[in-house]
N, C-alpha and C positions, 0 to 999 in steps of 0.2 A: 612407312605404312604399307600394308599389303595392297597389291593391285587386285581389285575384285574380279577382273577378267581372268587373271592368272589362277585365282581360286576356282573360278567356274571351269576353266579348262582342265584343271587337276581333277575335279569331281567327274567331269565327263570321261576322262581317260580311265579312271578307276571303274566307273559304272560300265564302261564298254570293254573292259578287259585288255586295254592296250592302246598304243598310239595309232595303229593302222585303222581300227574300227572308229576311233574318235575322229581321226582325220577325215574319213569318209562322211561321217555324220555331220561334222561341223563345216565341211567344205574348206578345210585349211590344210596346208602342207604339213607333213610329219615333222619336217625340220623346224617349221614355225612353232608347232606345239612343243617340240623338244627344247627350243630356246626359251619359251615362256616358262616351262617347268623349271629349267635351270635357273632362270632369274628368281623364281619363287623360292627355290631351295637356297639360293645365295642369301636372300633376304632373311629367311628363317634360320640359316646356318645348320641345316640338317639335310640328310638324303631322304626324300619321300618315296622315290621309286627306284627299284633295281631293274635296269634295262640293259640287255645284251642283244646280240643278233638272234639268239635262240630263245631267250626267256624274258618274261615280264613279271614283275611282282611288286607288291607294296610292302614297304618296310613297316616295322612295328610302330615307329613314330609317325610314319605316313598314314597308317590306318587310324591312329588316334587323331591326327589332323583332319582326316577325311570326315569324321563324325562332326567335328567342330565346323568344318567348311560347309557341310550340309545345313547346319543351323544358321550360319552366317548368310548363306545364299537365300534361305527361307525368309530370314528377317529382312533382307534387302528387297525381296519380292513383296512382302507386306507393305514396306514403306513406299515402294513404287506404285503399287496398286491403290494404296490409300490416297495418293495424290492424283493419280490418273482418274479415279472414279469420280472425283469432284468435277472434273472437266468433261465427263461423258454423261450423256443422258441415259438413265436406266432404260433397258429394253430387253427383249427376249422372254423366255418362259421360266417361271419359277414353279418348281414342284414342291409342294408343302404338305405336311400332315399335321393334324390336330385332333385331340379328343373330341368325341361327338358333341358333348355339351358346350365346349368352348366354341366349336364351329357353329353350333346352332344358336347360341345365345349371346356370343360376344363378337364373332367375326363378320357376320353377314354385312352389316352396314359399313364396317371398317374396310373390308376388301373392296366393296363397291366404290367407296370414296378414294381409296388408293389407286384403283384402276382409272378413275376419272382424272386423277392428278398426273398419272404417268400413262398416257395412251399407247405407248410402244411396248408396254409390259403385258404379258399374259400369265395367268395363274392356273395351275392344275392343283386343286385341293382334294386331298383324301382324308375324310373324317373317319377315324377308327379309334377304338379304345385299346387295340392291340399295340403292344410296345414294339414298334417296328425297328429294324436295323436301318438307320438313316442312310449310311454310306452304301451298304449292300443293295438297298432297294432304290438307290438313285435319287434321294430327296435332297433338295437344296436347303430346306428349312423345316424344323419341327417345333411345334409349341407343346409344352407339357405343363400341366397343372400339378403342383406338388406342395405338400405340407412340410416336409423335411428337405434338407439340402439334397440335390441330385448327386449321384455318384460321380467321382472324377472320371474323366474320359478324354479321348483325343478330340472331342467336340468342343467348339467355342460355345460358352454359355453366357446368356445375358438375360437378366430379369427385366421383363417389360411391364409388369403390373402386379399389384396386390389384389387378392381375391378372397377376402375373409369369408369363412363359413359362419353362418348365423343360425340361431334356433328360431323356427317358425311353427305356428299352429293356426288353424282356422278359427274365426270368431265363434263358429258353432261349437267347436270342441272346447274353447276357453269359456264360453258361457256355461257349458254343461259341467266342466271339471274345475273351472277356476284357473287363475293365472299363477304359476309358481313365482314366488317372490325372492327365493334364494336358490342357488344351485342344488342344495340338498333336496329341495322339494321336487326336482325333476324325477328322482327315483320313484316317486309315488304316481307318476303319470305314464300313460301309454306313449311309446316312442317308436320312431321309424328311422332306420339307420342304413347307411351305405355299407355294403359288404367290404370288410377290410381285415382279412386274416383272422377272423374269429374274435376280434376285440369286442369286449362287452362294456367298455368304458367310453365316456365322452370326457376329453381333457379340455376343460373350459379355461379361457384366458380372459382376465378382466383388463379394462383399459389402463388401470394403474399397475399392471404387471402381476397381480395375484393369479395363482393357478388353483384349480379345483377339479379333482377327478370325480366323476359321477358314474356310478354303476347303473347300467340300463339292461333291460330285457326286452328287446324290440319285438313288437307285434309283426313287423315286416322288415326284412333285410333284403336289399337288392343292390346290384351294381348299376341299376338304371335310375338316374336322378329324376327323370321325368315321371317314372312310376311312383317314386317316393313322394314327389311333389303333389301328384294327383291324389295319392292316399291321404296326405295332409289336408288337402282341400276338401276331401270327403269326410272330414271330422274324425280321422282315425288316430290322431296323436300328434306329438311334437316331433319335428324333423330337423336335422342339421344339414344344411345345403349351402353352397356358395350363394352369397346374396344376390349376385347378378342373374342367377338362374331363376330367381323368384320375383324379379322386379315387376313383371306384368301382373302377377297375382297380388302383389302388395298394392299396386296402383288401383287394381279393381276391387280391393277390399276382401279378397278371398283368403288372404293370409295376413297374419300380424307377427311382428317380432316378439319373441319371448326372451325374458331376461335382458333388457337393454343394458348396455355396459359390459356385456360378456359376449365372447365369440367362441365358436367350437374349434376354430383353427385359423391361424394367421397364414393362409396359403398364398402362394405366388404362381404367376404364369411366367415361364421362362422360354426363351427362344434358344434352340440348339442348332448349330451350323457346322457342317463339315468344313474342315480348315480351308481347303482350296475354294469350295463354292462360296464360302462366306465372304470372299473378296469381290464377288460379282457386284457391280453397281446396283442392279435391280434388287438383289437380296439384301444388300446393305440398306438401300432406301426403304424397303419394306420393314425391316427390323426397326429402323429409326422411326418410321411412321407409327408402328405399333407401340413403341415405347412412349411416344408422345400422346397417342390417342386412346389406347386401351385402358389406362388407369381411370379415365372418365367413365368408361363402359362398365368396368368391374367394381367400381366404388359402390359402397352400400349406403343408402340414405338412412340417417339416424332414425330411431323409432319415434322420437319426439315429433317428427314431421309426418308420421303416418296416421295421425288422428288419435282419439281417445282409446285407451285400452280397457278391456273388461276388468272386473274387480279381482282382487287377490284370491288365490286358491286356498288360503290357510284354513278357511272353514268349509270349503266345498270339495276339495280333492278327496277322492276315495282311497 
């Protein structure tokens, strides 16, 4: 089998463009490195490096092996850190970013509980709806809410919670206009919608897997969930929002669920981690903590537990 140290030395030599630079960087004699590479070549049965007194170069098969060697060393680092992090107490600073609504309505109590559990950790949280470049901006962790799968990238992705979007309206609106009994009746009502690329449809999903597309003409469109929620509380129409964003209004009786058994989106909250930083014990501990605790926060209480609903809109909708 390959000696992992020999593989490491080979990569260092290629990265540094020769034995002399690698020898200085590693603090090893050139003769030692040369012998280790010769042993590696003997095991593989190929020549990896062309070396003379005047010239250094990587052979074609050597360059092919170099790419595999990088992957091998990376996997070894993952395995080592996964074990080491279990024996080390999370500490240090975590720089994280999250959308404003997730930060405001889902993270507050969770981050406080996490910091109490891990007193040596500090968190710098940036709440923004701008799609930041996590690596370029130096973040250790990002949370993203999404309805469709996130694009593939070099980032590690982990779903930490479901966050279903639900239809809501105020009791005052429902008393005046009636309660829609079917998805088709939504089109006869005033609606309030999140701005999303000019879409004029709500793609509703039933608990049994049925789908129904409803055309809407919103009275108010906004990328501000709080503004839409306040408009719904002011009796302006039916709104589709993540259930957890409206939990206080549901508890206070300011909003009620519309069309129990249907949701407007089966959304998720995912954690995104740059590869290297994802191995830090503090970051790993936070992601594990959120995966355990956030589902409780973003879960939506069924309409049956919200109290009696107003009467159907079949006779009252305009």
